[in-house]
C-alpha positions in Angstrom: -36.9 -15.9 35.2 -35.1 -14.5 32.7 -35.6 -10.6 32.8 -36.2 -8.9 29.3 -34.0 -6.2 29.3 -35.5 -2.4 28.1 -33.9 -1.0 24.8 -33.0 1.7 26.5 -31.1 -0.5 28.4 -29.3 -2.5 25.8 -28.7 0.5 23.8 -27.4 1.6 26.8 -24.5 -2.4 27.3 -24.8 -2.2 23.4 -22.7 1.7 23.5 -20.6 0.4 26.1 -20.0 -2.8 24.6 -18.0 -0.7 21.2 -16.9 2.7 23.8 -13.7 2.4 22.2 -15.2 4.1 19.1 -15.6 6.9 21.6 -12.1 7.9 22.0 -11.4 8.1 18.1 -12.7 12.3 18.8 -10.1 14.3 16.7 -7.6 14.6 18.9 -4.5 14.2 18.2 -1.2 14.4 19.3 0.4 15.8 16.2 -2.1 18.5 17.2 -0.2 19.5 20.4 3.5 18.9 18.7 2.6 21.0 15.4 1.2 23.9 15.8 0.7 25.0 12.7 0.8 21.9 11.0 -2.9 21.4 10.5 -5.7 23.4 9.6 -8.9 23.0 12.1 -12.1 22.4 11.2 -15.7 22.0 13.1 -17.1 19.1 11.9 -20.9 17.4 11.5 -22.4 14.6 12.2 -24.2 13.4 9.2 -26.0 10.6 10.7 -26.4 8.4 6.9 -24.6 5.9 5.3 -24.4 2.1 4.9 -21.5 0.6 6.2 -20.0 -1.6 3.3 -17.2 -2.5 4.3 -15.5 -3.4 7.9 -11.8 -4.9 9.0 -12.8 -6.8 11.7 -9.1 -8.7 11.5 -7.3 -5.1 11.9 -10.3 -4.1 14.7 -9.7 -6.8 17.0 -5.6 -5.7 16.1 -6.0 -2.2 17.4 -8.0 -3.5 20.1 -11.1 -1.4 18.9 -13.5 -4.9 19.3 -12.7 -7.5 21.0 -10.8 -10.4 20.4 -14.2 -12.9 19.7 -16.3 -10.4 18.3 -18.1 -12.7 15.2 -17.3 -11.5 12.0 -20.2 -9.9 10.8 -21.8 -6.9 11.1 -24.8 -6.3 13.6 -26.8 -2.7 14.2 -25.3 -1.8 17.2 -21.6 -1.5 15.8 -23.2 -0.7 12.5 -24.5 2.6 14.1 -21.7 3.1 16.6 -19.3 3.6 13.1 -22.5 5.5 11.8 -21.8 8.0 14.6 -18.3 8.0 14.4 -16.7 8.3 11.3 -20.2 9.8 8.8 -19.1 13.5 9.5 -18.2 15.8 7.1 -15.7 19.1 7.9 -17.8 22.5 8.1 -15.5 24.1 5.6 -14.7 28.1 4.9 -17.5 28.0 1.9 -20.3 26.9 4.3 -18.8 29.2 7.2 -18.7 32.2 3.8 -22.4 31.0 3.0 -23.5 30.9 6.3 -24.8 27.4 6.3 -27.5 26.4 8.1 -26.3 23.5 10.2 -28.1 21.9 13.3 -25.5 22.0 16.3 -26.6 19.1 17.6 -24.5 17.6 15.2 -22.2 19.6 15.5 -18.7 17.5 17.3 -17.3 19.5 20.9 -13.7 18.8 19.0 -11.8 20.3 15.7 -10.6 17.6 13.4 -7.3 18.5 11.6 -6.5 18.1 7.9 -2.8 17.8 8.0 -0.1 20.2 5.8 2.4 18.4 3.5 4.0 19.0 0.7 2.9 18.2 -3.1 4.6 18.0 -6.7 0.8 18.7 -7.5 0.5 22.1 -6.4 2.5 25.3 -7.9 3.9 26.3 -4.6 6.4 23.6 -4.5 7.3 24.7 -0.5 4.0 23.7 0.8 2.6 26.1 1.3 -1.3 25.9 0.2 -1.2 21.9 0.2 -2.4 19.1 2.4 -5.0 16.7 3.1 -7.0 18.1 0.6 -10.8 15.9 1.2 -9.9 14.0 4.3 -9.7 14.3 8.1 -7.1 12.3 10.9 -10.1 11.3 13.2 -6.9 10.9 16.2 -5.2 7.9 17.7 -5.8 4.5 19.6 -3.9 3.5 21.6 -3.4 -0.7 22.3 -0.4 -2.9 24.1 2.0 -1.3 22.9 1.0 0.3 19.9 -0.7 4.0 19.2 -2.3 3.9 15.7 -3.2 6.9 14.2 -6.6 7.1 11.6 -7.7 8.8 9.5 -10.4 9.0 6.9 -10.9 10.6 3.2 -14.3 12.2 1.5 -15.6 14.0 4.2 -15.8 17.1 2.2 -13.1 19.9 0.9 -10.5 21.5 2.8 -8.6 24.7 2.0 -5.5 22.4 1.4 -7.0 20.6 -2.1 -5.6 21.9 -5.6 -8.8 22.3 -6.5 -9.6 25.6 -3.7 -5.9 26.5 -4.7 -6.2 27.2 -8.6 -9.9 28.9 -7.4 -8.5 30.9 -5.1 -11.9 31.1 -3.0 -13.7 28.7 -0.6 -15.4 26.4 -2.6 -18.3 23.7 -2.2 -18.2 20.2 -0.7 -19.1 18.2 -3.8 -18.6 20.8 -6.7 -17.3 19.5 -9.8 -16.0 23.2 -11.8 -12.8 22.8 -10.3 -10.2 19.8 -10.4 -9.8 17.6 -7.1 -12.1 20.3 -4.9 -15.0 18.0 -4.6 -14.0 17.1 -1.8 -15.6 13.7 -2.1 -14.6 9.6 -2.5 -16.4 7.4 -4.6 -17.4 4.2 -3.6 -15.2 2.4 -5.8 -12.1 4.1 -4.4 -12.8 3.2 -1.7 -13.6 -0.8 -1.8 -10.5 -1.5 -4.2 -7.8 0.4 -1.1 -10.0 -1.5 1.3 -9.0 -5.0 -0.8 -5.6 -3.9 -2.0 -4.3 -2.5 1.0 -5.5 -5.5 3.1 -3.4 -7.9 0.0 -0.5 -5.1 0.2 -0.6 -6.1 4.6 -0.1 -9.5 3.9 2.7 -10.1 1.1 4.2 -8.4 4.2 4.7 -5.0 3.1 4.2 -2.0 5.2 1.2 -0.2 4.4 -2.0 2.0 5.5 -4.8 -0.2 6.0 -8.5 0.5 5.8 -10.6 0.2 9.1 -14.0 0.8 7.0 -16.0 2.2 4.1 -19.5 4.2 4.9 -21.3 4.2 1.4 -23.4 7.6 1.7 -25.4 7.4 -1.7 -25.2 8.4 -4.9 -21.5 6.4 -5.9 -20.1 8.1 -2.8 -18.1 6.8 0.4 -16.4 7.6 3.3 -13.1 5.4 3.4 -11.3 5.2 7.3 -7.7 4.5 7.2 -5.6 3.2 10.1 -1.4 2.6 10.9 0.6 2.5 13.6 2.3 5.8 11.7 0.4 7.9 9.1 2.7 10.5 9.3 4.4 10.8 5.7 8.2 12.8 4.7 5.8 15.5 3.0 4.5 16.2 6.5 8.4 17.4 7.3 10.2 18.5 4.6 7.8 21.1 3.5 9.1 23.1 6.8 12.3 22.2 5.4 11.2 24.0 2.0 10.0 27.1 4.5 13.6 26.4 6.5 11.3 26.6 9.5 13.7 25.5 11.7 11.3 25.1 15.3 8.4 23.6 13.5 11.0 21.6 11.2 12.6 20.0 14.5 9.0 20.0 16.2 7.8 18.0 13.6 10.5 15.1 13.1 11.4 14.7 16.8 7.3 13.3 16.4 8.3 11.3 14.2 11.0 9.9 16.1 9.3 9.5 19.0 5.7 7.9 17.5 7.8 5.2 15.9 10.7 4.3 19.0 7.9 4.1 21.2 5.7 1.9 18.7 9.1 -0.2 18.6 9.3 0.1 14.9 12.3 1.8 15.5 15.8 1.2 18.0 17.1 4.9 18.6 18.3 4.8 21.6 20.8 8.5 21.1 19.4 12.1 22.3 19.9 15.6 21.6 21.3 16.3 17.7 22.9 12.3 17.3 19.6 11.4 17.1 18.7 12.7 13.9 22.0 10.5 12.9 20.3 7.0 14.3 16.8 8.6 12.3 18.6 8.7 8.5 20.2 5.3 8.8 16.6 4.0 10.0 14.9 5.8 7.2 17.6 4.6 4.6 17.7 0.9 5.7 13.5 0.9 5.8 13.5 2.6 1.7 15.8 0.1 0.9 13.8 -2.6 1.8 10.7 -1.1 0.9 11.8 0.4 -2.5 13.4 -3.5 -2.9 10.2 -5.2 -2.2 8.1 -2.4 -5.0 11.1 -3.5 -7.8 10.8 -7.5 -7.0 7.3 -8.1 -6.4 6.4 -4.8 -9.4 4.8 -3.2 -7.6 4.0 0.6 -8.7 3.3 3.5 -6.0 4.8 6.7 -7.5 7.5 8.1 -5.6 9.1 11.1 -6.0 11.2 13.6 -4.1 7.7 15.3 -2.5 7.8 12.5 0.0 3.8 12.8 -0.8 2.8 9.2 -1.6 4.3 7.2 1.4 4.8 7.0 4.5 7.4 8.4 6.5 8.7 4.2 7.7 8.4 3.8 4.0 4.8 2.4 3.2 2.1 2.5 1.0 -0.2 5.4 1.5 -3.3 6.7 -0.6 -4.4 4.2 -2.9 -5.5 6.4 -5.6 -2.5 5.2 -8.2 -1.4 1.9 -6.6 -1.1 -1.3 -8.8 0.7 -4.5 -8.6 1.8 -5.2 -11.9 1.1 -8.9 -13.2 4.5 -8.7 -15.1 7.2 -6.8 -15.2 5.5 -3.3 -17.1 8.5 -1.4 -16.2 7.1 1.3 -19.1 3.6 1.9 -17.9 3.4 5.5 -16.8 0.2 6.3 -15.3 -0.9 10.2 -16.4 -2.5 12.2 -14.2 -4.1 15.1 -16.6 -1.6 17.6 -16.0 2.3 15.5 -15.7 2.5 11.8 -16.3 4.1 9.9 -13.4 7.3 7.6 -12.6 7.4 4.3 -13.9 8.9 1.4 -11.9 12.0 1.4 -12.7 12.5 4.9 -11.4 11.1 4.7 -8.2 14.8 3.4 -6.9 16.0 6.6 -7.7 13.2 8.8 -6.4 13.5 6.5 -3.1 16.6 7.5 -3.0 16.3 11.3 -3.8 14.1 11.1 -0.8 16.3 9.6 1.8 19.1 12.5 0.1 16.8 15.3 1.5 16.1 13.2 4.2 20.6 14.3 4.6 19.6 17.5 4.0 16.8 17.5 6.6 19.1 16.2 9.2 22.0 18.5 8.8 19.5 21.6 8.9 18.7 20.3 11.6 21.8 20.1 13.3 23.6 23.3 12.1 20.6 25.5 11.5 22.3 26.5 8.1 20.5 24.5 5.1 23.1 23.6 1.9 21.7 23.0 -1.4 20.6 19.7 -2.3 23.2 18.2 -4.2 25.0 18.4 -1.8 24.0 15.5 -0.2 23.9 13.6 -3.3 26.8 11.0 -1.9 26.5 11.1 1.4 26.6 8.2 4.3 22.7 7.9 4.6 22.6 7.9 0.8 25.2 5.3 0.5 23.7 3.4 3.3 20.4 3.7 1.4 21.8 2.3 -1.8 23.5 -0.9 0.3 20.1 -2.2 1.7 19.1 -2.1 -1.8 21.1 -4.0 -2.9 20.7 -6.6 -0.3 17.2 -6.8 -0.4 16.1 -6.9 -3.3 18.5 -10.2 -4.0 16.8 -11.3 -0.5 13.3 -10.7 -2.0 14.1 -12.1 -5.9 15.7 -15.0 -3.7 12.6 -15.3 -1.5 10.1 -14.8 -4.8 11.8 -17.8 -6.0 10.7 -19.7 -3.6 14.5 -20.6 -1.3 13.2 -20.1 2.3 16.0 -17.9 4.4 18.6 -20.2 5.4 18.9 -21.4 1.5 18.9 -18.2 0.9 21.6 -17.3 2.9 23.8 -20.3 1.7 23.6 -18.7 -2.0 24.0 -15.1 -1.0 27.6 -16.6 0.3 28.5 -18.1 -2.4 30.4 -15.5 -4.5 28.8 -14.3 -7.7 26.3 -17.1 -8.0 23.1 -14.6 -7.3 24.5 -11.8 -9.3 24.8 -14.4 -11.9 21.3 -15.8 -12.0 20.1 -12.3 -11.7 21.4 -11.1 -14.8 20.0 -14.3 -16.6 16.4 -13.9 -15.1 16.6 -9.7 -15.6 17.1 -10.9 -19.8 14.0 -12.4 -20.1 11.9 -10.5 -17.3 12.6 -6.8 -18.6 12.0 -7.9 -22.2 9.3 -6.0 -24.4 7.2 -6.4 -26.8 7.7 -4.9 -30.1 7.1 -1.5 -31.6 6.8 1.2 -28.6 5.0 2.5 -26.8 1.8 2.5 -26.5 -1.5 4.3 -24.3 -3.9 2.7 -22.2 -6.5 3.1 -20.6 -5.0 5.4 -17.9 -1.3 5.9 -19.5 0.8 4.3 -21.6 3.4 1.4 -21.1 5.6 -0.4 -23.7 4.4 -4.4 -22.4 6.4 -6.6 -21.2 6.8 -9.7 -23.5 7.8 -12.4 -21.0 6.1 -13.7 -17.8 8.7 -14.5 -15.8 6.5 -15.6 -13.2 4.5 -18.6 -15.2 8.8 -19.6 -15.0 8.7 -19.3 -11.2 5.9 -21.5 -10.8 6.2 -23.6 -13.1 10.1 -25.1 -13.1 10.3 -26.2 -9.6 7.5 -28.6 -10.3 9.0 -29.7 -13.7 11.8 -30.6 -12.0 10.2 -32.7 -9.3 7.9 -34.6 -11.2 10.5 -35.4 -13.3 12.2 -39.2 -13.3 15.0 -38.9 -14.8 18.6 -37.9 -12.0 18.4 -34.6 -11.1 21.7 -33.7 -13.4 19.1 -34.7 -16.6 16.4 -33.2 -16.0 15.8 -30.3 -18.2 12.7 -28.5 -20.0 12.9 -28.4 -23.7 13.5 -25.4 -25.8 9.6 -24.9 -27.1 8.0 -25.8 -23.7 10.3 -23.0 -21.5 9.1 -20.8 -24.7 5.4 -21.8 -24.2 6.0 -21.1 -20.9 7.3 -18.1 -20.5 5.6 -16.1 -23.1 2.9 -13.7 -22.3 -0.6 -12.4 -23.2 0.5 -9.0 -24.6 3.5 -11.3 -27.5 3.5 -9.9 -31.2 4.1 -12.4 -34.0 6.6 -11.5 -34.2 8.0 -11.8 -30.9 6.1 -15.5 -31.2 9.6 -16.8 -32.9 12.2 -17.9 -31.1 15.9 -16.8 -31.6 19.5 -18.3 -31.6 19.4 -15.6 -29.1 16.6 -17.2 -26.6 17.5 -20.3 -26.8 21.1 -19.5 -25.5 19.4 -18.1 -21.9 17.4 -20.4 -22.5 19.8 -22.6 -21.9 21.4 -20.5 -19.5 18.5 -19.9 -17.3 18.3 -23.3 -16.1 21.1 -23.8 -16.0 21.7 -21.0 -13.2 18.5 -22.3 -11.9 19.5 -26.2 -11.1 23.3 -23.7 -9.4 20.6 -22.4 -7.2 18.8 -25.6 -6.4 22.4 -27.6 -5.7 23.7 -24.5 -3.6 20.8 -24.5 -1.5 20.8 -28.0 -0.3 24.2 -27.5 1.3 25.3 -31.0 1.9 21.5 -33.0 0.7 20.8 -33.6 -2.5 19.3 -31.0 -4.9 15.8 -33.2 -4.9 15.5 -33.1 -1.3 14.2 -29.2 -1.7 12.3 -29.7 -4.8 9.0 -30.2 -3.2 9.4 -27.1 -0.4 10.6 -25.0 -3.1 7.4 -25.9 -5.1 4.9 -25.3 -3.2 6.5 -21.7 -1.7 6.7 -21.0 -5.4 3.3 -21.5 -6.3 1.9 -19.6 -3.7 4.3 -16.6 -3.8 3.6 -16.7 -7.7 0.1 -17.4 -8.5 -2.2 -16.8 -10.4 -5.1 -15.4 -8.2 -3.0 -12.2 -8.0 -4.8 -9.1 -8.1 -3.5 -6.7 -10.8 -4.3 -3.1 -11.3 -6.9 -4.0 -14.2 -8.4 -6.8 -12.4 -8.8 -4.5 -9.3 -10.9 -2.0 -11.5 -13.1 -4.6 -13.2 -13.7 -6.7 -10.1 -15.3 -3.2 -8.1 -16.7 -2.4 -10.9 -18.7 -5.6 -11.6 -19.4 -5.3 -7.6 -20.9 -2.0 -7.6 -23.1 -3.3 -10.4 -24.3 -6.1 -8.3 -24.9 -2.8 -5.4 -27.3 -1.4 -8.0 -29.3 -4.3 -8.6 -29.6 -5.0 -4.8 -26.8 -7.2 -3.6 -26.4 -6.4 0.2 -23.7 -4.7 1.7 -22.8 -8.4 4.4 -22.3 -9.7 0.7 -20.0 -7.7 -0.4 -18.8 -7.7 3.0 -18.2 -11.6 3.2 -16.7 -11.7 -0.9 -14.0 -8.5 0.2 -12.9 -11.3 3.1 -12.9 -14.2 0.9 -10.8 -11.8 -2.3 -8.0 -10.6 0.8 -8.3 -14.7 2.0 -6.8 -15.9 -0.8 -3.5 -14.3 -0.3 -2.7 -15.3 3.6 -0.4 -17.3 4.3 2.3 -16.4 2.2 5.9 -17.9 3.4 8.0 -16.2 6.4 5.1 -13.4 6.4 3.8 -12.8 10.3 0.0 -11.6 10.2 -1.9 -12.0 12.8 -4.2 -15.1 15.0 -7.6 -13.3 13.7 -6.6 -14.0 10.6 -6.9 -18.7 11.3 -10.6 -18.6 10.8 -11.2 -16.2 7.5 -11.5 -18.8 5.7 -14.6 -19.7 7.4 -16.7 -16.8 6.2 -18.9 -18.3 3.8 -19.8 -16.7 0.5 -23.1 -16.4 -0.6 -22.9 -15.7 -4.1 -20.7 -18.1 -5.5 -21.7 -17.1 -9.4 -20.1 -13.3 -8.6 -17.9 -14.6 -7.0 -17.0 -16.7 -9.5 -17.1 -14.0 -11.4 -14.6 -12.3 -9.8 -12.2 -15.4 -9.3 -12.9 -14.9 -13.6 -11.5 -11.6 -14.0 -8.3 -12.1 -12.0 -7.3 -14.8 -14.4 -7.8 -12.4 -17.6 -5.9 -10.1 -16.0 -3.3 -11.8 -14.5 -0.4 -10.2 -17.1 -2.0 -7.2 -16.6 -0.8 -3.7 -15.4 
């Protein structure tokens, strides 16, 4: 005879089943390592909200749920997530106005809003800046990796630009001062959830979204996680303020976390460990910036080290965009200033490495020297070399060559440089006219879509019945293949200059194939090359404009009654479209994601059509 469990017993077992979340309680090792590196806040449980998205795969990787947990939400998990993450700080305004708060809802531990350098603040030393609308929920360790967990949309802190401008405590939800609301819009959070996971599947280091909680009225809380959420800016403020003890503590913390997580191989002790740190930073940022350049990813890098992770990765998706073609003149309009553009990201990343070199020298000598003294520091040279090497490798990877084939090409002097020169002629060309205003900034659109060339050309070579040396695409077909939708009437006329470069482009591409084949005939590698190239240059790439329109469509359907579980499944399927990128190691938990049904197929088809319509956009 089977005994029925009481409701209390069921709740107790469910609580134990998801007990891992109880360890995420506001406590974080940064609070002990850098005692002045944060502002402590009491927080209260809101007790409301609906989980619109939960990253089941990330949660399994982190060990928060069991590996065999069904890929679907249940009431017990829903309530655990609401209790753990549906929080709001009790800020200075609440205390000043003696806001009445039920003591039973107040968490026992303080949560931290960390201090870090931000260019958007008037004070360029980081004395007033940091997490303006977020808190760190804590850490969770699993199988040798410690994960940071933080939330945004949890209330306005004293470190927000709005609070500093107002020079007084602000009420959460107020809109009188820019960047002073303390809340996060639900569309922004869903967009970040999609794009961050796509970037992860493309092999980039990045924060990832663990869950999104819808609080209603267009607002929500987004929970992010990564093995290390520390930014260079967390260290740079102490360098700018010449606070040696705090800088050393913060830097030692960064090194310890990276080493413990197996991310950096730093073996030296004493002051020598900082030299090894510098080498790790130079190589990490060289690789990261090369990927941004080749993949057309705009991440708004700047010298303050704010919008980037300390190990060279993406954080803060509010201004991150993935372009369909090389729109390297696009600048985001942030009201008071324009952003950097794609071409300037290498320069800004190099400057971040230069600041790290200044930082390490200060730690070793206790004498802060001018930043210009480190313009040619060995670490900066190492960054340049890393960028050059990784950019070439990433470019050939994007063409479709495997690692062995790339090594053969790079071992042939001058071959890649010839290809890069011809490819860049087309890739960097702009439509006639000048810079124009776009929805959220300015841009001078790219004339050619070289991702179409990389997608189509190996298939053309493969399908041709004539001998390899006679397989030439006609000038007209080549030009039609690459001409972007931004081309104006005068741009559609092919001149003698374009004809010469089309011939040179095909010639050097075939040289690459011949060298990559090694002792084999070039024809033997075309099938694999074409398969990889089509995956890496797919039209299903989610551009910035596509993402905005897709999320708007989802929100519109949500207002009409689209249930949260359908949003979950749609986001999962959109993400899965980018699974299986060549040479990208992904979790075993991705293998069954394609089995997740999308019941609202008409909506999903509409979302894919938006991807198609915006495939060349910013």
